[in-house]
A tleap script that builds the chain and sets N, CA, C and O, in Angstrom:
source leaprc.protein.ff14SB
mol = sequence {
  NMET GLU ALA VAL THR ARG GLU ILE SER ALA
  LEU ARG THR GLU ARG TYR ASN LEU LYS PRO
  LEU GLU LYS LYS THR GLU GLU ALA ARG ARG
  ALA PHE ASP HIE LYS ALA ALA GLU LEU GLU
  ALA PHE LYS GLN ALA VAL ALA SER SER THR
  SER TRP ARG LEU THR ALA PRO LEU ARG GLY
  ILE SER ARG LEU LEU LYS GLY CARG
}
set mol.1.N position { -30.259 3.554 13.205 }
set mol.1.CA position { -30.865 3.090 12.163 }
set mol.1.C position { -29.468 2.490 11.332 }
set mol.1.O position { -29.509 1.379 10.804 }
set mol.2.N position { -28.087 3.455 11.271 }
set mol.2.CA position { -27.118 3.288 10.786 }
set mol.2.C position { -26.471 1.769 11.982 }
set mol.2.O position { -25.862 0.930 11.319 }
set mol.3.N position { -26.533 1.548 12.973 }
set mol.3.CA position { -26.163 0.849 13.846 }
set mol.3.C position { -26.330 -0.560 13.653 }
set mol.3.O position { -25.535 -1.486 13.810 }
set mol.4.N position { -27.876 -0.528 13.173 }
set mol.4.CA position { -28.660 -1.494 12.561 }
set mol.4.C position { -28.134 -1.983 11.416 }
set mol.4.O position { -28.134 -3.200 11.231 }
set mol.5.N position { -27.748 -1.339 10.728 }
set mol.5.CA position { -27.063 -1.830 9.492 }
set mol.5.C position { -25.665 -2.267 9.339 }
set mol.5.O position { -25.117 -3.155 8.685 }
set mol.6.N position { -25.280 -1.384 10.129 }
set mol.6.CA position { -23.675 -2.229 10.333 }
set mol.6.C position { -23.841 -3.315 10.830 }
set mol.6.O position { -23.282 -4.203 10.186 }
set mol.7.N position { -24.646 -3.823 12.164 }
set mol.7.CA position { -24.641 -4.744 12.908 }
set mol.7.C position { -25.074 -6.085 11.760 }
set mol.7.O position { -24.600 -7.212 11.903 }
set mol.8.N position { -26.197 -5.670 10.452 }
set mol.8.CA position { -26.421 -6.804 9.651 }
set mol.8.C position { -25.613 -7.086 8.773 }
set mol.8.O position { -25.469 -8.166 8.200 }
set mol.9.N position { -25.051 -6.115 8.634 }
set mol.9.CA position { -23.444 -6.338 7.536 }
set mol.9.C position { -22.512 -7.068 8.278 }
set mol.9.O position { -21.986 -8.067 7.786 }
set mol.10.N position { -22.125 -6.505 9.933 }
set mol.10.CA position { -21.187 -7.673 10.397 }
set mol.10.C position { -21.399 -9.397 10.485 }
set mol.10.O position { -20.632 -10.344 10.311 }
set mol.11.N position { -22.951 -9.266 10.874 }
set mol.11.CA position { -23.486 -10.472 10.736 }
set mol.11.C position { -23.146 -11.220 9.293 }
set mol.11.O position { -22.305 -12.113 9.189 }
set mol.12.N position { -23.918 -10.717 8.231 }
set mol.12.CA position { -23.471 -11.289 6.907 }
set mol.12.C position { -21.998 -11.655 6.587 }
set mol.12.O position { -21.693 -12.694 6.002 }
set mol.13.N position { -21.096 -10.714 7.018 }
set mol.13.CA position { -19.787 -11.258 6.619 }
set mol.13.C position { -18.953 -12.434 7.156 }
set mol.13.O position { -17.954 -13.022 6.741 }
set mol.14.N position { -20.098 -12.604 8.716 }
set mol.14.CA position { -19.230 -13.525 9.884 }
set mol.14.C position { -20.205 -14.872 9.057 }
set mol.14.O position { -19.488 -15.807 8.699 }
set mol.15.N position { -21.397 -15.001 8.808 }
set mol.15.CA position { -21.934 -15.864 7.876 }
set mol.15.C position { -21.174 -16.316 6.903 }
set mol.15.O position { -21.020 -17.511 6.652 }
set mol.16.N position { -20.758 -15.568 6.420 }
set mol.16.CA position { -19.944 -15.394 4.986 }
set mol.16.C position { -18.852 -16.560 5.264 }
set mol.16.O position { -18.873 -17.660 4.711 }
set mol.17.N position { -18.021 -16.188 6.089 }
set mol.17.CA position { -16.827 -16.491 6.872 }
set mol.17.C position { -16.893 -17.896 7.387 }
set mol.17.O position { -15.918 -18.647 7.405 }
set mol.18.N position { -18.294 -18.265 7.876 }
set mol.18.CA position { -18.303 -19.397 8.470 }
set mol.18.C position { -18.713 -20.768 7.852 }
set mol.18.O position { -18.649 -21.882 8.373 }
set mol.19.N position { -19.279 -20.305 6.247 }
set mol.19.CA position { -19.864 -21.315 5.182 }
set mol.19.C position { -18.675 -22.174 5.278 }
set mol.19.O position { -18.934 -23.241 5.834 }
set mol.20.N position { -17.444 -22.039 4.907 }
set mol.20.CA position { -16.452 -23.171 5.016 }
set mol.20.C position { -16.191 -24.201 5.684 }
set mol.20.O position { -15.871 -25.338 5.337 }
set mol.21.N position { -16.394 -23.597 6.946 }
set mol.21.CA position { -16.136 -24.065 8.131 }
set mol.21.C position { -17.634 -24.699 8.281 }
set mol.21.O position { -17.487 -25.489 9.214 }
set mol.22.N position { -18.409 -24.744 8.042 }
set mol.22.CA position { -19.814 -25.686 8.132 }
set mol.22.C position { -19.628 -26.609 7.010 }
set mol.22.O position { -20.127 -27.727 7.142 }
set mol.23.N position { -18.925 -26.306 5.805 }
set mol.23.CA position { -18.798 -27.196 5.016 }
set mol.23.C position { -17.332 -28.320 5.566 }
set mol.23.O position { -17.321 -29.533 5.355 }
set mol.24.N position { -16.507 -27.758 6.088 }
set mol.24.CA position { -15.650 -28.912 6.879 }
set mol.24.C position { -16.294 -29.476 7.759 }
set mol.24.O position { -16.014 -30.671 7.673 }
set mol.25.N position { -17.275 -29.247 8.875 }
set mol.25.CA position { -17.828 -29.675 9.684 }
set mol.25.C position { -18.477 -30.745 9.461 }
set mol.25.O position { -18.550 -31.797 10.096 }
set mol.26.N position { -19.020 -30.344 8.360 }
set mol.26.CA position { -19.877 -31.820 7.657 }
set mol.26.C position { -19.463 -32.717 7.155 }
set mol.26.O position { -20.051 -33.782 7.344 }
set mol.27.N position { -18.138 -32.684 6.201 }
set mol.27.CA position { -17.539 -33.560 5.846 }
set mol.27.C position { -16.704 -34.289 6.971 }
set mol.27.O position { -16.382 -35.476 6.923 }
set mol.28.N position { -16.489 -33.665 7.695 }
set mol.28.CA position { -15.855 -34.484 8.985 }
set mol.28.C position { -16.798 -35.525 9.963 }
set mol.28.O position { -16.498 -36.396 10.780 }
set mol.29.N position { -17.859 -35.080 9.548 }
set mol.29.CA position { -18.739 -35.990 10.142 }
set mol.29.C position { -19.491 -36.871 9.673 }
set mol.29.O position { -20.311 -37.507 10.335 }
set mol.30.N position { -19.204 -37.030 8.069 }
set mol.30.CA position { -19.469 -37.768 7.271 }
set mol.30.C position { -18.875 -39.117 7.362 }
set mol.30.O position { -19.302 -40.266 7.473 }
set mol.31.N position { -17.316 -38.326 7.243 }
set mol.31.CA position { -16.292 -39.114 7.433 }
set mol.31.C position { -15.694 -40.110 8.703 }
set mol.31.O position { -14.931 -41.075 8.661 }
set mol.32.N position { -16.539 -39.289 10.099 }
set mol.32.CA position { -16.360 -40.069 11.088 }
set mol.32.C position { -17.284 -40.686 11.068 }
set mol.32.O position { -17.134 -41.403 12.057 }
set mol.33.N position { -18.288 -40.972 10.582 }
set mol.33.CA position { -19.571 -41.603 10.939 }
set mol.33.C position { -19.168 -43.500 9.498 }
set mol.33.O position { -19.492 -44.687 9.550 }
set mol.34.N position { -18.475 -42.759 8.654 }
set mol.34.CA position { -18.177 -44.010 8.049 }
set mol.34.C position { -17.097 -44.810 8.375 }
set mol.34.O position { -16.997 -45.980 8.007 }
set mol.35.N position { -16.148 -44.127 9.166 }
set mol.35.CA position { -15.397 -44.850 10.004 }
set mol.35.C position { -15.904 -45.436 11.122 }
set mol.35.O position { -15.565 -46.606 11.301 }
set mol.36.N position { -16.611 -44.943 11.906 }
set mol.36.CA position { -17.276 -45.902 12.821 }
set mol.36.C position { -18.167 -47.148 12.378 }
set mol.36.O position { -18.223 -48.251 12.921 }
set mol.37.N position { -18.892 -46.659 11.182 }
set mol.37.CA position { -19.245 -47.793 10.386 }
set mol.37.C position { -18.727 -48.953 9.800 }
set mol.37.O position { -19.182 -50.086 9.642 }
set mol.38.N position { -17.343 -48.240 9.428 }
set mol.38.CA position { -16.323 -49.378 9.602 }
set mol.38.C position { -15.757 -50.431 10.358 }
set mol.38.O position { -15.531 -51.606 10.071 }
set mol.39.N position { -15.541 -49.651 11.563 }
set mol.39.CA position { -14.808 -50.318 12.823 }
set mol.39.C position { -16.074 -51.112 13.450 }
set mol.39.O position { -15.720 -52.117 14.066 }
set mol.40.N position { -17.330 -50.907 13.432 }
set mol.40.CA position { -18.507 -51.598 13.988 }
set mol.40.C position { -18.511 -52.883 12.904 }
set mol.40.O position { -18.479 -54.001 13.419 }
set mol.41.N position { -18.547 -52.805 11.527 }
set mol.41.CA position { -18.211 -54.011 11.005 }
set mol.41.C position { -16.904 -54.855 10.981 }
set mol.41.O position { -17.041 -56.077 10.927 }
set mol.42.N position { -16.152 -54.538 11.002 }
set mol.42.CA position { -15.078 -55.202 11.487 }
set mol.42.C position { -15.230 -55.912 13.120 }
set mol.42.O position { -14.847 -57.061 13.338 }
set mol.43.N position { -15.823 -55.062 14.158 }
set mol.43.CA position { -15.540 -55.529 15.112 }
set mol.43.C position { -16.842 -57.022 15.143 }
set mol.43.O position { -16.654 -58.030 15.824 }
set mol.44.N position { -17.991 -56.820 14.319 }
set mol.44.CA position { -18.932 -58.163 14.246 }
set mol.44.C position { -17.957 -58.967 13.555 }
set mol.44.O position { -17.786 -60.085 14.042 }
set mol.45.N position { -17.296 -58.679 12.569 }
set mol.45.CA position { -16.661 -59.865 11.638 }
set mol.45.C position { -15.405 -60.985 12.499 }
set mol.45.O position { -14.884 -62.069 12.239 }
set mol.46.N position { -15.337 -60.034 13.557 }
set mol.46.CA position { -14.185 -60.603 14.348 }
set mol.46.C position { -14.938 -61.416 15.830 }
set mol.46.O position { -14.501 -62.412 16.406 }
set mol.47.N position { -15.958 -60.756 16.113 }
set mol.47.CA position { -17.015 -61.403 16.812 }
set mol.47.C position { -17.655 -62.601 16.592 }
set mol.47.O position { -18.123 -63.329 17.468 }
set mol.48.N position { -17.670 -62.829 15.155 }
set mol.48.CA position { -18.618 -64.112 14.672 }
set mol.48.C position { -17.735 -64.785 13.884 }
set mol.48.O position { -17.888 -65.434 12.850 }
set mol.49.N position { -16.501 -64.440 14.748 }
set mol.49.CA position { -15.458 -65.814 13.629 }
set mol.49.C position { -15.320 -66.495 14.351 }
set mol.49.O position { -15.805 -66.371 15.476 }
set mol.50.N position { -14.336 -67.844 13.841 }
set mol.50.CA position { -14.386 -69.319 14.374 }
set mol.50.C position { -13.448 -69.130 15.578 }
set mol.50.O position { -13.476 -69.603 16.714 }
set mol.51.N position { -12.723 -68.398 15.044 }
set mol.51.CA position { -11.306 -68.371 16.389 }
set mol.51.C position { -11.399 -67.692 17.590 }
set mol.51.O position { -10.813 -67.955 18.640 }
set mol.52.N position { -12.476 -66.459 17.270 }
set mol.52.CA position { -13.043 -65.696 18.365 }
set mol.52.C position { -13.918 -66.712 19.231 }
set mol.52.O position { -13.860 -66.586 20.454 }
set mol.53.N position { -14.566 -67.514 18.790 }
set mol.53.CA position { -15.620 -68.379 19.344 }
set mol.53.C position { -14.560 -69.541 20.005 }
set mol.53.O position { -14.936 -70.028 21.071 }
set mol.54.N position { -13.623 -69.886 19.604 }
set mol.54.CA position { -13.016 -71.144 19.873 }
set mol.54.C position { -11.569 -70.643 21.340 }
set mol.54.O position { -11.092 -71.299 22.266 }
set mol.55.N position { -11.315 -69.085 20.810 }
set mol.55.CA position { -10.869 -68.678 22.120 }
set mol.55.C position { -11.179 -68.041 22.936 }
set mol.55.O position { -10.311 -67.444 23.573 }
set mol.56.N position { -12.513 -67.901 23.255 }
set mol.56.CA position { -13.485 -67.736 24.456 }
set mol.56.C position { -13.171 -67.965 25.377 }
set mol.56.O position { -12.873 -67.032 26.122 }
set mol.57.N position { -13.054 -69.397 25.870 }
set mol.57.CA position { -12.573 -69.996 27.012 }
set mol.57.C position { -11.380 -69.444 27.589 }
set mol.57.O position { -11.482 -69.273 28.804 }
set mol.58.N position { -9.912 -69.003 26.918 }
set mol.58.CA position { -9.073 -68.503 27.279 }
set mol.58.C position { -8.817 -67.306 27.439 }
set mol.58.O position { -7.856 -66.874 28.076 }
set mol.59.N position { -9.894 -66.471 26.713 }
set mol.59.CA position { -10.088 -65.042 27.126 }
set mol.59.C position { -10.806 -64.926 28.958 }
set mol.59.O position { -10.413 -64.228 29.893 }
set mol.60.N position { -11.715 -65.711 28.904 }
set mol.60.CA position { -12.246 -65.802 29.845 }
set mol.60.C position { -11.075 -66.372 31.296 }
set mol.60.O position { -11.128 -65.857 32.412 }
set mol.61.N position { -10.508 -67.031 31.074 }
set mol.61.CA position { -9.288 -67.468 32.091 }
set mol.61.C position { -8.187 -66.687 32.245 }
set mol.61.O position { -7.475 -66.824 33.239 }
set mol.62.N position { -7.876 -65.646 31.147 }
set mol.62.CA position { -7.214 -64.851 31.177 }
set mol.62.C position { -7.549 -63.598 32.159 }
set mol.62.O position { -6.779 -63.027 32.931 }
set mol.63.N position { -8.827 -63.355 31.920 }
set mol.63.CA position { -9.606 -62.221 32.798 }
set mol.63.C position { -9.639 -62.389 34.295 }
set mol.63.O position { -9.488 -61.560 35.193 }
set mol.64.N position { -9.912 -63.867 34.327 }
set mol.64.CA position { -9.859 -64.853 35.953 }
set mol.64.C position { -8.212 -64.281 36.461 }
set mol.64.O position { -8.011 -63.710 37.532 }
set mol.65.N position { -7.571 -64.464 35.843 }
set mol.65.CA position { -5.921 -64.556 36.161 }
set mol.65.C position { -5.647 -62.978 36.281 }
set mol.65.O position { -4.900 -62.524 37.149 }
set mol.66.N position { -6.253 -62.252 35.423 }
set mol.66.CA position { -5.729 -60.378 35.835 }
set mol.66.C position { -6.221 -59.896 36.929 }
set mol.66.O position { -5.736 -58.969 37.578 }
set mol.67.N position { -7.441 -60.655 37.239 }
set mol.67.CA position { -8.222 -60.263 38.625 }
set mol.67.C position { -7.401 -60.651 39.713 }
set mol.67.O position { -7.766 -60.319 40.841 }
set mol.68.N position { -6.474 -61.224 39.583 }
set mol.68.CA position { -5.454 -61.466 41.079 }
set mol.68.C position { -4.748 -60.874 41.636 }
set mol.68.O position { -4.208 -61.339 42.640 }
savepdb mol mol.pdb
quit
């Protein structure tokens, strides 16, 4: 019974020590998701811009020349 009590105590201590890491991990995930959304919005803005559409033929030619 004493071994079980020690194991429970050790698990509680481990859980207590992991709480700050869980919080940091969640904050990092939210920051990552936010940055990914920002990058996706930027990509969409670039892809829909007039200059991107006008330079599409040049990018195509460039790809063909690089393939040689």
